[in-house]
Backbone as a chain_set.jsonl record, in Angstrom:
{"seq": "MHLANTLVGAVALFAATSSAAFTASCTNCKWIINKAVPAYMGCDCRKNDGSYVGAGIQLGKCFGNNNGNIQPQQNGFFANTCTWGGALGPAAGGALFMPVGCKRIDGSVNSFSYNLAATGTIQNDNGVLKCFGTN", "coords": {"N": [[1.103, -1.791, 0.053], [2.198, 1.368, 0.552], [3.973, 1.659, -1.148], [2.389, 2.02, -3.211], [1.132, 4.219, -3.264], [3.114, 5.973, -3.246], [4.077, 5.961, -5.069], [1.887, 6.473, -7.11], [2.089, 9.667, -6.017], [4.365, 10.082, -7.015], [4.186, 9.51, -10.095], [2.13, 11.768, -10.056], [3.499, 14.06, -9.648], [5.367, 14.1, -11.431], [3.805, 14.673, -13.642], [2.899, 16.992, -13.22], [5.266, 18.545, -13.456], [5.982, 18.269, -15.92], [3.956, 18.579, -18.534], [1.802, 20.181, -17.522], [0.497, 23.705, -16.722], [3.172, 26.153, -16.692], [3.241, 27.676, -13.868], [1.979, 25.761, -12.123], [4.13, 24.424, -11.404], [5.79, 26.226, -10.901], [7.582, 29.059, -9.015], [7.994, 32.526, -7.795], [8.228, 34.382, -10.445], [9.872, 36.713, -12.259], [11.179, 39.32, -14.137], [14.223, 39.305, -15.715], [16.56, 41.235, -15.705], [17.997, 42.086, -18.04], [20.018, 43.669, -20.997], [21.046, 43.033, -23.142], [19.499, 40.511, -24.109], [16.195, 40.81, -24.445], [13.118, 40.826, -22.535], [13.156, 38.976, -20.759], [12.724, 35.841, -18.629], [12.52, 34.9, -15.333], [12.07, 32.072, -12.693], [11.867, 30.111, -10.001], [11.582, 26.595, -10.456], [10.3, 23.609, -10.278], [11.552, 20.436, -9.907], [11.937, 16.912, -11.107], [12.22, 15.763, -9.215], [11.456, 17.34, -7.201], [12.475, 19.122, -5.93], [13.804, 22.518, -6.238], [14.942, 24.571, -8.524], [16.575, 27.625, -9.984], [15.236, 28.774, -13.084], [14.977, 29.844, -16.519], [13.64, 31.702, -19.27], [13.428, 33.521, -22.337], [11.336, 35.328, -23.602], [10.544, 36.462, -26.337], [10.826, 34.701, -27.782], [8.836, 32.329, -27.242], [6.64, 33.808, -27.796], [4.715, 36.916, -30.221], [4.248, 39.287, -31.551], [0.648, 40.516, -32.819], [-0.774, 42.4, -34.902], [-1.101, 44.158, -32.233], [-1.954, 42.648, -30.793], [-0.908, 39.782, -28.389], [0.357, 36.711, -29.17], [0.863, 32.963, -28.7], [4.304, 32.159, -30.446], [6.438, 31.035, -32.459], [9.777, 32.013, -31.797], [8.575, 34.694, -31.988], [9.613, 37.448, -31.477], [8.328, 39.377, -29.603], [8.675, 41.662, -28.196], [9.887, 43.265, -30.14], [8.438, 44.971, -31.006], [6.748, 45.857, -29.072], [5.891, 47.2, -25.767], [6.925, 46.223, -22.554], [7.249, 45.127, -19.103], [7.259, 45.992, -15.309], [5.781, 44.721, -12.734], [5.653, 41.263, -12.954], [2.291, 39.856, -12.399], [1.047, 37.808, -10.553], [-2.172, 35.587, -9.695], [-5.326, 34.198, -8.998], [-5.895, 30.491, -9.985], [-3.746, 30.219, -11.295], [-2.812, 31.856, -12.939], [-0.743, 33.91, -14.769], [-0.046, 37.677, -15.083], [1.384, 39.517, -17.729], [2.25, 42.834, -18.058], [2.053, 44.977, -20.862], [2.493, 46.41, -23.803], [1.395, 46.71, -27.327], [2.205, 47.961, -30.602], [0.059, 48.271, -33.201], [-1.13, 47.587, -36.508], [-1.62, 50.119, -37.404], [-0.204, 52.138, -36.017], [-1.291, 52.605, -33.436], [-1.397, 52.264, -30.172], [-2.052, 49.253, -28.422], [-2.95, 48.122, -24.782], [-2.51, 45.853, -22.538], [-2.769, 43.316, -20.138], [-1.299, 40.408, -20.488], [-2.11, 36.937, -20.105], [0.333, 34.748, -19.516], [0.729, 31.809, -18.974], [-1.978, 31.198, -19.702], [-2.472, 29.832, -22.285], [-0.828, 27.93, -22.328], [1.676, 27.639, -23.32], [4.48, 27.885, -22.664], [6.124, 25.42, -20.574], [7.559, 23.96, -17.96], [9.937, 21.739, -17.985], [11.066, 19.536, -16.159], [12.568, 21.323, -14.205], [13.761, 23.191, -16.278], [12.349, 25.917, -18.195], [10.609, 26.1, -21.129], [9.153, 26.246, -24.36], [7.472, 25.331, -27.105], [9.08, 23.346, -27.258], [12.043, 24.145, -26.747], [14.162, 25.489, -25.227]], "CA": [[0.034, 0.261, 0.006], [2.779, 2.259, 0.695], [4.631, 1.596, -2.227], [1.021, 2.074, -4.683], [0.926, 5.693, -2.787], [4.869, 6.789, -3.286], [3.971, 5.886, -7.148], [1.044, 7.413, -7.043], [2.626, 10.752, -6.109], [5.735, 10.661, -8.137], [3.671, 9.946, -11.303], [1.399, 12.949, -9.992], [4.451, 15.06, -9.54], [6.247, 14.255, -12.943], [2.993, 14.988, -14.849], [3.329, 18.521, -13.031], [6.521, 19.583, -14.368], [6.17, 17.846, -17.585], [3.126, 18.945, -18.814], [0.928, 21.225, -16.971], [1.371, 25.136, -17.378], [4.393, 26.26, -15.511], [2.411, 28.023, -13.111], [1.634, 24.845, -11.321], [5.407, 23.996, -10.706], [6.878, 27.559, -10.933], [6.949, 30.439, -8.352], [8.589, 33.748, -7.681], [8.615, 34.516, -11.365], [10.139, 38.258, -12.337], [11.766, 39.856, -15.1], [15.881, 39.369, -15.43], [17.174, 42.51, -16.51], [20.0, 41.937, -19.51], [20.025, 44.443, -22.016], [21.62, 41.963, -24.35], [18.194, 39.334, -24.048], [14.866, 41.115, -23.81], [11.94, 40.111, -21.968], [13.503, 37.571, -20.228], [11.48, 35.981, -17.367], [13.282, 33.487, -14.62], [11.453, 31.688, -12.171], [12.076, 28.923, -9.581], [10.996, 25.725, -11.047], [10.149, 22.49, -9.559], [12.419, 19.409, -11.028], [10.621, 15.742, -10.946], [12.318, 15.357, -7.474], [10.486, 17.743, -6.517], [13.672, 20.307, -5.229], [13.654, 23.772, -6.889], [16.058, 25.328, -9.311], [16.211, 28.782, -10.956], [14.932, 28.89, -14.471], [14.853, 31.801, -16.958], [13.063, 32.09, -20.351], [13.457, 34.588, -23.422], [10.14, 35.236, -24.195], [10.406, 36.652, -27.219], [10.663, 33.042, -28.767], [7.606, 32.073, -27.393], [5.075, 35.063, -28.607], [4.736, 37.702, -31.308], [2.817, 40.674, -31.909], [-0.04, 40.328, -34.312], [-1.667, 43.601, -34.943], [-1.381, 44.906, -31.229], [-2.215, 41.664, -29.36], [0.179, 38.919, -28.151], [0.091, 35.512, -29.399], [1.735, 32.429, -29.003], [4.622, 32.542, -32.004], [8.047, 30.534, -32.551], [10.233, 33.151, -32.27], [7.729, 36.159, -32.548], [10.108, 38.322, -31.05], [7.443, 40.798, -29.467], [9.528, 42.702, -27.448], [10.77, 44.245, -30.885], [7.109, 45.483, -31.07], [5.747, 45.918, -27.658], [7.077, 47.596, -24.517], [7.002, 45.357, -21.69], [7.731, 45.0, -17.775], [6.33, 45.965, -14.771], [5.457, 43.505, -11.709], [4.712, 40.04, -13.677], [1.437, 39.506, -11.718], [0.56, 35.961, -10.223], [-3.431, 35.627, -10.052], [-5.851, 32.69, -8.897], [-5.967, 29.356, -11.106], [-2.275, 30.153, -11.804], [-2.563, 32.636, -14.11], [0.084, 34.917, -14.412], [-0.104, 38.547, -15.797], [2.277, 40.251, -17.985], [1.449, 44.087, -18.247], [2.497, 44.99, -22.609], [1.768, 47.872, -24.893], [1.754, 46.465, -28.241], [2.124, 48.31, -31.306], [-0.733, 47.595, -34.378], [-0.654, 48.099, -38.179], [-2.291, 51.796, -37.776], [0.573, 52.479, -35.217], [-1.896, 52.999, -32.41], [-0.779, 50.874, -28.866], [-2.792, 48.251, -27.219], [-2.364, 48.626, -23.697], [-3.316, 45.152, -21.658], [-1.926, 42.532, -19.331], [-1.252, 39.155, -20.905], [-1.377, 35.685, -18.999], [1.51, 33.828, -20.24], [-0.051, 30.695, -18.708], [-3.285, 30.891, -20.385], [-2.023, 29.299, -23.885], [0.449, 26.146, -22.243], [2.907, 27.785, -24.416], [5.552, 27.833, -21.655], [6.244, 24.587, -19.942], [8.404, 23.64, -16.84], [10.348, 20.287, -18.233], [12.406, 19.252, -14.988], [12.924, 22.67, -13.771], [14.148, 24.104, -17.716], [11.474, 26.486, -19.025], [10.444, 25.818, -22.261], [8.166, 26.615, -25.413], [8.092, 25.009, -28.925], [9.623, 22.36, -27.185], [13.402, 24.344, -27.069], [14.918, 26.826, -24.121]], "C": [[0.774, 1.328, 0.008], [3.11, 3.041, -0.433], [3.857, 2.291, -3.212], [1.261, 3.972, -3.912], [2.071, 6.323, -2.876], [4.632, 7.036, -4.748], [3.314, 6.788, -7.91], [1.332, 8.825, -7.388], [3.853, 11.215, -6.552], [5.246, 10.385, -9.313], [2.658, 11.501, -11.135], [2.489, 14.368, -10.235], [5.15, 15.514, -10.728], [5.089, 14.804, -13.491], [2.752, 16.931, -14.405], [4.194, 19.39, -13.748], [6.797, 19.009, -15.024], [5.294, 18.437, -18.755], [1.738, 19.629, -18.37], [1.251, 22.698, -16.727], [1.973, 25.257, -16.006], [3.858, 26.883, -14.207], [2.283, 27.272, -11.6], [2.966, 24.496, -10.572], [6.539, 25.05, -10.32], [6.621, 28.544, -10.003], [8.093, 31.411, -8.397], [8.886, 34.174, -8.972], [8.774, 36.232, -11.556], [11.002, 38.143, -13.335], [13.234, 39.904, -14.587], [16.107, 40.337, -16.512], [18.396, 42.701, -17.098], [19.475, 42.784, -20.482], [19.715, 43.49, -23.172], [20.457, 40.369, -24.829], [16.835, 40.104, -23.776], [13.799, 40.058, -23.656], [12.26, 38.316, -21.621], [13.182, 37.054, -18.788], [12.507, 34.908, -16.707], [12.455, 33.581, -13.114], [11.966, 30.779, -11.247], [10.917, 27.763, -9.603], [11.302, 23.924, -10.035], [10.499, 21.397, -10.527], [11.225, 18.056, -10.444], [11.13, 15.505, -9.606], [12.03, 15.743, -6.536], [11.687, 19.204, -5.286], [13.777, 21.503, -6.057], [14.928, 24.141, -7.588], [15.638, 26.946, -9.924], [16.51, 28.483, -12.369], [14.723, 30.292, -15.032], [14.162, 31.265, -18.796], [13.38, 33.311, -21.394], [12.347, 34.594, -23.572], [9.458, 35.662, -25.148], [10.546, 35.433, -28.09], [9.335, 32.031, -28.251], [6.282, 33.018, -27.841], [5.295, 36.416, -29.456], [3.634, 38.59, -30.69], [2.098, 40.333, -33.031], [-1.419, 41.138, -34.087], [-2.177, 44.077, -33.396], [-1.544, 43.494, -30.149], [-0.988, 40.589, -29.542], [-0.133, 37.742, -28.595], [1.263, 34.185, -29.306], [2.196, 32.033, -30.553], [5.886, 32.03, -31.432], [8.814, 31.432, -33.149], [9.893, 34.569, -32.962], [8.658, 37.128, -32.005], [8.865, 39.312, -30.475], [7.621, 41.599, -28.838], [10.048, 43.933, -28.676], [9.724, 45.269, -31.449], [6.184, 46.366, -30.04], [6.98, 46.712, -26.565], [6.071, 46.59, -22.866], [7.946, 45.429, -20.525], [6.881, 45.243, -17.276], [6.623, 45.099, -14.185], [4.872, 42.326, -13.314], [3.639, 39.362, -12.236], [0.692, 38.365, -11.386], [-1.336, 36.042, -10.19], [-3.763, 34.293, -9.839], [-5.665, 31.869, -9.9], [-4.583, 29.468, -11.836], [-2.283, 31.201, -12.946], [-1.56, 33.639, -13.673], [0.613, 36.046, -15.431], [0.973, 39.25, -16.347], [1.517, 41.495, -18.644], [2.474, 44.382, -20.025], [1.658, 46.334, -23.087], [2.144, 47.784, -26.406], [1.23, 47.014, -29.779], [0.727, 47.506, -32.263], [-0.649, 48.456, -35.633], [-0.569, 49.444, -38.255], [-1.373, 52.351, -36.646], [0.073, 52.876, -33.965], [-1.098, 51.554, -31.475], [-1.809, 50.444, -28.461], [-2.488, 47.801, -26.151], [-3.253, 47.585, -23.07], [-2.408, 43.979, -20.858], [-2.169, 40.986, -20.088], [-0.922, 38.307, -19.776], [-0.588, 34.877, -19.528], [1.327, 32.541, -19.653], [-1.365, 30.182, -18.887], [-3.376, 29.21, -21.305], [-1.284, 27.668, -23.663], [1.329, 26.567, -22.955], [4.419, 27.532, -23.823], [5.265, 26.599, -20.944], [7.568, 24.572, -19.068], [8.691, 21.92, -17.148], [11.579, 20.027, -17.21], [13.15, 20.695, -14.442], [13.934, 23.294, -15.356], [12.541, 24.519, -18.34], [11.646, 26.194, -20.616], [9.235, 26.42, -23.069], [8.501, 26.452, -26.871], [8.842, 24.049, -28.632], [11.367, 22.734, -27.129], [13.344, 25.368, -25.499], [14.796, 28.122, -24.836]], "O": [[0.274, 2.351, -0.459], [2.884, 4.204, -0.767], [4.396, 3.063, -4.005], [1.698, 4.78, -4.73], [2.002, 7.491, -2.492], [4.913, 8.027, -5.422], [3.655, 7.535, -8.827], [1.072, 9.325, -8.483], [4.315, 12.355, -6.515], [5.868, 11.097, -10.102], [2.534, 12.24, -12.112], [2.239, 15.4, -10.858], [5.468, 16.654, -11.069], [5.465, 15.831, -14.055], [2.506, 17.842, -15.196], [4.041, 20.445, -14.363], [8.018, 18.883, -15.121], [5.823, 18.751, -19.821], [0.703, 19.48, -19.019], [2.444, 22.905, -16.501], [1.682, 24.854, -14.879], [4.309, 26.227, -13.268], [2.39, 27.743, -10.468], [2.985, 24.303, -9.356], [7.625, 24.927, -9.752], [5.484, 29.016, -10.023], [9.11, 31.106, -9.02], [10.072, 34.502, -8.97], [7.925, 36.982, -11.073], [11.6, 37.087, -13.541], [13.567, 40.338, -13.484], [15.924, 40.288, -17.729], [19.442, 43.266, -16.776], [18.313, 42.548, -20.81], [18.711, 43.242, -23.839], [20.693, 39.487, -25.655], [16.398, 39.902, -22.643], [13.582, 38.991, -24.23], [11.888, 37.194, -21.963], [13.367, 37.803, -17.828], [13.207, 34.173, -17.404], [12.214, 34.617, -12.494], [12.991, 30.386, -11.804], [9.805, 27.807, -9.077], [12.249, 23.439, -9.417], [10.007, 21.296, -11.651], [10.209, 18.117, -9.751], [10.335, 14.988, -8.822], [12.075, 15.266, -5.402], [11.463, 19.836, -4.254], [13.906, 20.966, -7.157], [15.985, 23.912, -6.999], [14.495, 27.277, -10.237], [17.579, 28.084, -12.831], [14.454, 31.368, -14.498], [14.572, 30.185, -19.221], [13.65, 34.298, -20.709], [12.031, 33.423, -23.787], [8.236, 35.542, -25.238], [10.237, 35.535, -29.278], [8.969, 31.071, -28.929], [5.142, 32.665, -28.143], [6.347, 36.977, -29.151], [2.722, 38.598, -29.864], [2.62, 39.928, -34.07], [-2.49, 40.891, -33.533], [-3.363, 44.349, -33.206], [-1.263, 43.465, -28.951], [-0.267, 40.518, -30.537], [-1.333, 37.59, -28.37], [2.395, 34.345, -29.763], [1.473, 31.744, -31.506], [6.375, 32.351, -30.349], [8.831, 31.756, -34.336], [10.414, 35.25, -33.845], [8.058, 38.167, -32.282], [8.548, 40.145, -31.324], [6.765, 42.478, -28.745], [10.448, 45.068, -28.417], [10.025, 46.207, -32.186], [5.29, 47.198, -30.195], [8.208, 46.784, -26.541], [4.899, 46.522, -22.493], [9.139, 45.697, -20.669], [5.762, 45.111, -17.773], [7.559, 44.405, -14.581], [4.096, 42.531, -14.248], [4.052, 38.63, -11.336], [-0.306, 38.049, -12.034], [-1.693, 36.895, -11.002], [-3.064, 33.341, -10.189], [-5.219, 32.417, -10.908], [-4.362, 28.846, -12.874], [-1.489, 31.05, -13.874], [-1.484, 34.127, -12.546], [1.391, 35.79, -16.35], [1.703, 39.728, -15.479], [0.573, 41.431, -19.431], [3.587, 43.867, -20.132], [0.625, 46.931, -22.783], [3.004, 48.54, -26.858], [0.128, 46.671, -30.21], [0.432, 46.331, -32.043], [-0.25, 49.612, -35.769], [0.271, 50.027, -38.941], [-1.948, 53.335, -36.179], [0.859, 53.508, -33.258], [-0.567, 50.494, -31.808], [-2.648, 51.257, -28.072], [-1.639, 46.914, -26.236], [-4.444, 47.848, -22.903], [-1.219, 43.92, -21.169], [-3.316, 40.548, -20.173], [-0.095, 38.472, -18.88], [-1.2, 34.069, -20.226], [2.289, 31.92, -20.105], [-1.836, 29.133, -18.448], [-3.936, 28.126, -21.137], [-1.209, 26.691, -24.408], [2.014, 25.642, -23.39], [5.342, 27.051, -24.481], [4.089, 26.529, -20.588], [8.573, 25.152, -19.481], [7.965, 21.018, -16.729], [12.766, 20.266, -17.431], [14.374, 20.824, -14.392], [14.954, 23.917, -15.061], [11.743, 23.711, -18.815], [12.737, 26.092, -21.176], [8.375, 27.053, -22.457], [9.314, 27.023, -27.598], [9.477, 23.611, -29.592], [12.11, 21.797, -27.417], [12.316, 25.784, -24.965], [15.219, 29.155, -24.318]]}, "num_chains": 1, "name": "protein.A"}
C-alpha cells in the first residue's frame, strides 16, 4: 500500500512538471534585466525529484505581436514591437499576467495584461522552462 501511494505521488509530481502549465510548478517569477536579451523571465521551478532550481526563458522566443495582440509564436520576438515590464502579476487559478503595450498596424498601441499561463505555451520540463520544445 505504501509503495502504491509513493508511485501515485511520483506520477502526479512528474505530470505537474512536464505537461501542466508552468505556473503549477514554478514560483517567484520575475523579469531578469539583461539588455542583450529582452523580455527574459526567471522563476524558481520544481524538478521531477521535488527540488527547486532557478530557470529562465526569453519570452520573445515564445510570443509574437499580431496587430497589437500577443499570441503564441515560435521566435515571434514580441519585444521588438511591444513595451513590456512592470511586475509580473500572479493571480488565482495559476494565471501570471505580463503588462504590455503592443503596436498595431495603424501605429496605435494596445495596452493590456497578457496571461502567460493561459495557452500552455511555456512549460516546465524538469526545472527547465521551454516553449515549442526548446529553451
